[in-house]
C-alpha positions as MATLAB code, in Angstrom:
seq = 'MSAKQAAGNLDGLRWFKSSHSGSDGGDCVEVAAAVDAVYVRDSKTAGGGPLLRVGRGEWAAFVAAAAA';
ca = [
     -16.128   10.311    3.581;
     -12.814   10.080    5.313;
      -9.970    8.088    3.910;
      -6.221    7.741    4.491;
      -3.326    5.990    2.815;
      -2.942    2.437    4.008;
       0.127    1.376    6.053;
       1.352   -1.847    7.571;
       1.312   -5.456    6.476;
      -1.559   -6.022    4.076;
      -0.287   -9.210    2.453;
      -3.197  -11.339    3.671;
      -5.852   -9.282    1.894;
      -8.009  -10.962   -0.696;
      -8.591   -8.598   -3.672;
     -11.750   -8.506   -5.810;
     -12.527   -6.792   -9.102;
     -16.012   -5.868  -10.201;
     -17.830   -8.439  -12.313;
     -18.508   -5.497  -14.703;
     -14.818   -5.178  -15.438;
     -13.790   -6.439  -18.832;
     -11.496   -9.418  -19.222;
      -9.059   -7.408  -21.342;
      -7.483   -5.879  -18.253;
      -8.737   -2.352  -18.723;
      -9.019    0.447  -16.150;
     -10.412   -1.129  -13.031;
     -10.292   -0.777   -9.242;
      -9.995   -3.688   -6.841;
     -11.269   -3.863   -3.282;
     -10.304   -5.940   -0.252;
     -12.229   -6.055    3.088;
     -10.308   -6.196    6.337;
     -11.709   -6.375    9.867;
     -11.652   -2.575   10.378;
     -11.527   -1.128    6.837;
     -11.957   -1.609    3.110;
      -8.951   -1.068    0.865;
      -9.098    0.176   -2.664;
      -6.376    0.006   -5.325;
      -5.848    0.523   -9.026;
      -5.664   -2.860  -10.772;
      -2.895   -1.591  -13.077;
      -0.594   -0.980  -10.121;
      -1.671   -3.937   -7.990;
       0.956   -4.903   -5.471;
       3.134   -1.831   -6.042;
       0.867    1.208   -6.064;
      -0.892    3.238   -3.429;
      -3.868    1.931   -1.497;
      -6.824    3.913   -0.200;
      -8.081    2.843    3.253;
     -11.753    3.569    3.943;
     -13.653    2.754    7.150;
     -16.257    0.035    6.822;
     -19.096    2.406    7.704;
     -18.014    4.958    5.131;
     -17.670    2.223    2.549;
     -21.191    0.939    3.232;
     -22.508    4.480    2.885;
     -20.592    4.890   -0.404;
     -21.955    1.628   -1.786;
     -25.522    2.517   -0.780;
     -25.272    5.917   -2.395;
     -23.800    4.478   -5.576;
     -26.590    1.872   -5.775;
     -29.280    4.562   -5.342;
];
């Protein structure tokens, strides 16, 4: 899988947390889909921490492998 740190204006992204995440705000990741990529961030540093940018094809392969 290839990934690189995100750059540019990402203010319009809509972030989602897994439905398996607890409501107590524990250790979670959030994802947001853009036209050309999927972005991943740590929910504890939302808005101020680093983002991981993954191509949509690579993300689909990751999700399929995780589901298997």
